[in-house]
C-alpha positions in Angstrom: 88.5 62.0 38.1 85.1 61.9 39.8 85.4 62.6 43.5 84.7 59.6 45.8 81.0 59.2 46.2 80.2 60.9 42.9 76.7 59.8 41.8 74.5 60.0 38.8 71.1 61.3 39.9 68.1 60.9 37.6 64.9 62.7 38.7 61.5 62.9 36.9 62.8 62.1 33.4 60.1 61.9 30.9 60.3 61.5 27.1 57.6 61.2 24.5 58.6 60.8 20.8 56.9 62.6 17.9 55.0 59.5 17.0 53.3 59.6 20.4 55.3 56.7 22.0 55.9 57.5 25.7 59.4 56.1 26.0 60.2 57.3 29.6 57.6 58.1 32.3 58.9 60.0 35.4 62.1 57.9 35.8 63.9 58.4 39.2 67.2 56.5 40.0 70.3 57.3 41.9 73.4 55.4 40.7 76.6 55.3 42.8 80.1 54.3 41.8 80.5 50.7 40.5 78.5 48.5 38.1 74.8 49.2 38.0 72.5 47.0 35.9 69.5 48.4 34.1 67.4 45.4 33.2 64.3 45.3 31.0 62.8 43.7 27.9 63.4 45.1 24.4 61.2 48.2 24.0 61.2 48.9 27.7 62.9 52.3 27.2 66.5 51.4 28.2 68.1 52.8 25.1 66.0 55.9 25.4 67.2 56.5 28.9 70.9 55.7 28.0 70.7 58.2 25.0 69.2 60.8 27.3 71.9 60.4 29.9 74.6 60.4 27.1 73.2 63.8 25.9 72.2 62.4 22.5 68.5 63.4 23.0 66.7 65.9 25.2 64.2 65.0 27.9 60.7 66.6 28.0 60.9 67.0 31.7 63.2 66.2 34.7 66.8 66.6 35.7 70.0 64.6 35.5 73.1 65.5 37.6 76.5 63.9 37.7 79.2 65.1 40.1 78.0 68.7 40.1 77.1 68.8 36.4 73.6 69.6 35.2 73.7 67.1 32.3 70.7 68.4 30.3 71.9 72.1 30.4 75.6 71.4 30.4 76.0 68.6 27.8 79.5 69.4 26.8 80.7 69.3 30.4 79.2 65.8 30.7 80.7 64.6 27.4 84.2 65.3 28.7 83.6 62.8 31.5 81.6 60.2 29.5 82.3 56.9 27.7 79.5 55.4 25.7 79.2 52.0 23.9 75.9 52.2 22.0 73.8 49.1 21.2 74.9 49.3 17.5 78.6 50.2 17.3 79.3 50.9 13.6 82.8 50.8 12.2 84.5 52.0 9.1 85.4 49.2 6.6 89.0 48.4 6.0 90.5 50.6 8.7 92.7 48.9 11.3 91.9 48.8 15.0 94.9 51.1 15.8 94.0 53.7 13.1 90.4 53.8 14.1 91.1 54.1 17.8 93.7 56.8 17.1 91.1 58.7 15.0 88.6 58.4 17.8 91.2 59.6 20.3 91.7 62.8 18.2 87.9 63.4 18.1 88.0 62.9 21.9 90.5 65.8 22.2 93.7 63.9 22.8 95.9 66.1 20.6 99.4 65.2 21.8 100.7 62.5 19.4 103.0 60.8 22.0 100.2 60.8 24.7 97.7 59.5 22.1 99.9 56.6 21.0 100.4 55.6 24.6 96.7 55.8 25.3 95.7 53.8 22.1 98.3 51.1 22.7 97.4 50.9 26.4 93.7 50.5 25.7 94.2 47.9 23.0 96.3 45.9 25.4 93.8 46.4 28.2 91.0 44.9 26.1 93.3 42.1 24.8 93.3 43.3 21.2 96.9 44.6 20.9 98.0 41.6 18.9 95.1 42.4 16.4 95.8 46.2 16.2 96.8 46.0 12.5 93.6 44.1 11.5 90.4 45.8 10.2 87.8 46.2 13.0 85.2 45.2 10.4 86.8 41.7 10.3 86.5 41.2 14.1 84.2 38.7 15.7 81.3 40.0 17.7 83.1 39.7 21.0 86.3 41.4 19.7 84.2 44.2 18.3 82.5 44.8 21.6 85.9 44.8 23.4 87.0 47.4 20.8 83.9 49.3 21.6 84.9 49.4 25.3 88.4 50.6 24.3 86.9 53.6 22.5 84.5 54.3 25.3 87.5 54.4 27.8 89.4 57.0 25.8 90.1 60.0 28.1 89.5 57.9 31.2 85.8 58.8 31.7 84.2 58.9 35.1 80.8 57.8 33.7 80.6 54.8 31.4 77.4 53.6 29.6 77.3 50.2 27.9 74.0 49.4 26.1 73.2 45.7 25.5 76.9 44.7 25.2 76.6 40.9 25.4 73.6 40.4 23.1 74.7 37.9 20.5 78.0 36.9 22.0 78.9 33.3 22.5 79.5 32.1 26.1 83.3 32.3 26.0 83.3 35.9 24.5 80.6 36.9 27.0 82.7 35.7 29.9 85.7 37.5 28.5 83.6 40.7 28.2 82.4 40.3 31.8 85.9 40.0 33.1 86.9 43.1 31.3 84.0 45.1 32.8 85.0 43.9 36.3 88.6 45.2 35.8 87.2 48.7 35.3 86.9 48.9 39.1 84.8 50.9 41.5 86.1 54.4 40.7 83.6 55.0 37.8 79.8 55.0 37.5 79.2 52.1 35.0 75.7 51.6 33.7 75.1 48.2 32.1 71.8 48.3 30.1 70.7 44.8 29.2 67.8 42.3 28.8 70.1 39.4 29.9 69.5 38.7 33.6 72.8 36.8 34.1 74.7 39.9 33.1 73.3 41.8 36.1 73.3 38.9 38.6 77.0 38.2 37.8 78.3 41.8 37.7 76.2 44.4 39.4 75.9 45.5 43.1 72.9 47.7 42.2 70.1 47.3 39.7 66.8 48.6 38.5 64.1 47.0 36.3 62.6 49.2 33.6 59.3 48.3 31.9 57.3 50.4 29.5 59.3 53.4 30.4 58.8 53.1 34.2 61.1 52.0 37.0 59.4 48.9 38.4 62.0 47.8 40.9 65.4 48.9 42.2 67.8 47.6 44.8 70.7 45.2 45.4 70.3 41.9 43.4 71.0 39.7 46.4 68.4 41.6 48.6 65.7 41.7 46.0 66.2 38.0 45.4 66.1 37.2 49.1 62.7 39.0 49.3 61.2 36.3 47.1 62.6 33.4 49.1 59.9 30.8 49.8 57.5 32.3 47.2 58.6 30.6 44.0 57.4 27.1 43.1 58.1 24.9 40.1 56.7 21.9 38.3 57.4 19.9 35.2 54.2 19.9 33.1 52.7 19.1 29.7 51.6 21.8 27.3 47.9 21.4 28.2 48.8 21.8 31.9 50.7 24.9 31.2 47.6 26.6 29.7 45.5 25.6 32.8 48.2 26.9 35.2 48.5 30.2 33.2 44.7 30.7 33.6 44.6 29.9 37.3 47.9 30.9 38.9 50.6 33.6 38.8 52.7 31.9 36.2 55.9 34.0 35.9 58.0 31.9 33.6 58.1 28.7 31.5 61.1 27.1 29.9 62.1 23.9 28.2 64.6 21.7 30.0 65.7 18.4 28.4 62.6 18.6 26.1 60.1 19.1 29.0 58.4 22.3 30.1 59.3 23.6 33.6 57.0 26.4 35.0 57.6 28.8 37.8 54.7 30.3 39.7 54.7 32.9 42.5 52.5 32.1 45.6 52.7 32.4 49.4 52.0 28.7 49.8 52.9 25.8 47.6 50.2 25.0 45.0 49.3 21.3 44.8 52.0 19.2 43.0 54.6 22.0 43.0 58.0 22.0 44.7 59.9 24.8 46.2 62.4 26.4 43.7 65.7 28.1 44.7 65.1 31.8 44.0 67.3 33.7 41.6 67.3 37.1 39.9 65.5 35.8 36.9 62.5 35.0 39.1 62.7 38.5 40.5 62.8 39.9 36.9 59.9 37.8 35.6 57.7 38.3 38.7 58.3 42.1 38.4 57.2 42.1 34.7 54.3 39.8 35.6 53.0 42.3 38.3 53.3 45.1 35.8 51.3 43.2 33.2 48.5 42.1 35.6 48.3 45.5 37.3 48.1 47.3 34.0 45.5 44.9 32.6 
């Protein structure tokens, strides 16, 4: 097990693909035990960072260390301590949940048959799939498949767990069930939750970072970074024409439909005319961070 206080330290990680896309630009984050949210839009570089941490691709520059392991030069050492649920978790057709997890346990190095059976049955029970163990994983719903993905990621009781976009496409009930499962994994692991869904991070994580265009734009505690925006977010119900005018003249960070009407949020030190104060949430932090990146980079 990771000793108490084991951390994942990412320093100066840079990655450019052969097609010239700069996926990661001097990424620096320190991630302690517990659930850590990596938030960013699609194409921000989240999966590139997760794949680099998981030793599936090399970095061009920088270092990653975990509990005394130099991840980039000692990939096999890290893999023994790692559980990984990728964004697209493929499964074999027509093979049962028990058989597939047993097969993956062998690949993970659990050679003892009795020990393996205990581990497989225990994990299927933990993710509430034991009653479905004889069914083909390919027949599972999206939420069941994601829970199976967590079961395979937990084989060997890893100290570092990476889950990439785990709730995308899940219905609210399955998403809630998946959240509850992640919470039960406790504080004795470093768990990285990579997502573009703000609520995943606000509900689960005590630490977070926002990634945009391969760069870390913000990091901290979700409650603290939300409090920092208190009194600076203003909202108004508007028409489509008004929206365009606000977009041209104010720092419009988000617009959404509510009951068929458009609600806009802007960021400002003082209330613009006709706007009311909005209770600040992590979504405002996220959108205002991306807004600053867009306007500073323009």
